[in-house]
C-alpha atoms as one frame of an Amber mdcrd trajectory, in Angstrom:
protein
  94.524  47.064 138.372  97.123  46.625 141.090  96.304  43.835 143.519  95.935
  44.810 147.185  97.254  42.470 149.854  95.515  42.416 153.246  97.133  40.981
 156.360  94.175  39.616 158.326  94.493  39.239 162.110  91.931  38.346 164.742
  91.609  37.130 168.305  95.041  38.146 169.558  93.819  38.251 173.187  96.914
  40.049 174.476  99.545  38.072 172.548 101.529  41.136 171.468 104.649  39.071
 170.804 102.812  37.104 168.124 101.566  40.328 166.531 105.142  41.667 166.513
 106.403  38.448 164.898 103.682  38.486 162.242 104.314  42.142 161.402 108.069
  41.499 161.186 107.400  38.726 158.663 104.576  40.288 156.629 104.348  44.080
 156.978 106.676  44.992 154.111 104.695  42.800 151.720 101.119  43.940 152.440
  99.084  47.069 151.731  96.538  46.844 154.541  96.576  45.442 158.067  93.152
  44.410 159.375  92.456  43.334 162.961  89.029  41.776 163.413  88.663  42.256
 167.153  89.336  40.503 170.441  91.316  42.488 171.235  91.690  45.336 168.791
  93.663  47.468 171.247  96.499  44.938 171.077  97.281  46.828 167.870  97.857
  50.168 169.625 101.622  49.618 170.140 102.009  48.852 166.423 100.006  51.668
 164.814 103.018  53.959 164.412 105.096  51.157 162.852 102.298  50.352 160.406
 101.704  54.003 159.496 105.442  54.685 159.086 105.484  51.947 156.446 102.590
  53.813 154.786 100.195  50.919 155.267  96.509  51.283 155.966  95.155  49.857
 159.218  91.557  48.795 159.770  90.171  47.543 163.066  86.787  46.349 164.231
  85.825  45.477 167.763  84.751  42.124 169.138  82.765  40.827 172.090  85.744
  40.800 174.491  86.660  44.366 173.489  83.336  45.505 174.931  84.261  44.054
 178.332  87.707  45.631 178.651  86.524  49.168 179.386  88.966  50.897 177.037
  87.587  54.451 176.609  88.369  54.452 172.876  86.457  51.234 172.132  83.170
  52.996 171.223  85.043  54.732 168.376  86.028  51.413 166.800  83.232  50.081
 164.566  81.677  46.644 164.933  81.341  46.317 161.165  83.418  48.005 158.478
  82.359  47.973 154.823  84.779  48.993 152.120  85.574  48.448 148.471  88.913
  47.339 147.064  89.505  46.958 143.337  85.776  46.971 142.675  85.005  44.264
 145.214  82.948  45.008 148.315  84.228  43.709 151.642  82.614  43.386 155.029
  84.878  43.168 158.088  83.441  42.134 161.435  84.417  40.131 164.462  81.507
  37.771 163.902  79.833  37.664 167.301  77.004  39.948 166.159  76.220  37.421
 163.431  76.563  34.340 165.661  79.481  33.065 163.567  80.227  30.489 166.254
  76.956  28.741 165.301  76.884  29.039 161.500  77.568  31.349 158.572  73.864
  31.963 157.907  73.619  35.461 159.419  76.947  36.471 157.857  75.645  35.212
 154.487  72.480  37.261 154.848  74.445  40.408 155.801  76.892  39.953 152.924
  74.096  39.359 150.445  72.184  42.379 151.763  75.090  44.795 151.398  76.549
  43.317 148.209  79.805  42.105 149.760  81.878  39.585 147.813  84.325  39.054
 150.691  83.555  38.687 154.405  86.476  38.814 156.830  85.548  37.669 160.331
  87.010  36.074 163.450  85.433  35.044 166.756  85.566  31.253 166.274  89.390
  31.044 166.477  89.212  28.531 163.604  90.793  29.257 160.219  88.232  29.093
 157.445  88.127  29.937 153.751  84.852  29.024 152.122  83.071  30.343 149.069
  79.293  30.266 149.161  77.185  31.665 146.316  80.111  33.740 145.027  80.980
  35.201 148.447  84.289  34.396 150.153  84.034  33.888 153.914  87.523  34.137
 155.401  88.428  33.664 159.054  92.178  34.021 159.673  92.100  31.935 162.854
  93.440  33.211 166.172  96.652  35.198 166.507  96.821  33.862 170.067  97.466
  30.458 168.451 100.031  31.923 166.043  97.627  31.773 163.083  96.800  34.571
 160.621  95.838  35.047 156.993  96.495  37.033 153.865  93.857  37.915 151.289
  94.893  39.349 147.911  92.314  41.284 145.916  92.995  42.047 142.271  91.308
  40.798 139.118  90.803  37.617 141.148  90.816  36.879 144.869  93.395  34.646
 146.510  93.947  33.790 150.148  96.103  31.713 152.453  96.429  30.890 156.135
  99.798  30.932 157.903 101.095  29.670 161.232 104.090  31.055 163.072 106.744
  28.339 163.226 106.973  28.033 167.009 103.955  29.601 168.728 103.855  28.991
 172.462
């Protein structure tokens, strides 16, 4: 089984320069780029670059995305479920599950759909916490120069990163 490496981004809020810096550092070394909303359309200028490197891109929308009026937003899901190397993942921004209050609703959703990994944003706070065999991973906010990488193989590993000199 070949491990899959996911670059996890969230809450970029228009900081395209930080996205460009992160992709310059990480894109060659990952298999998937995931943006967890607020604002997913910050990724639009980078889709070609990501696809040209033959990387998969996954995006979900967040609460701020709904307010921006982008006509393509309704086509971006609020929750994405997928399976990588036999492990089910749930990707969401987190606002629908009140992640800013607690992980309880995310735990219930993950348990209900059999997810072993939940990737979410919304709180702008990096988090990696395992509860009852489920990894809850929030990469933090790109707008603060923070992102994460999750590696899924026989085991699951993860790490948060900070750009050296975010503004």
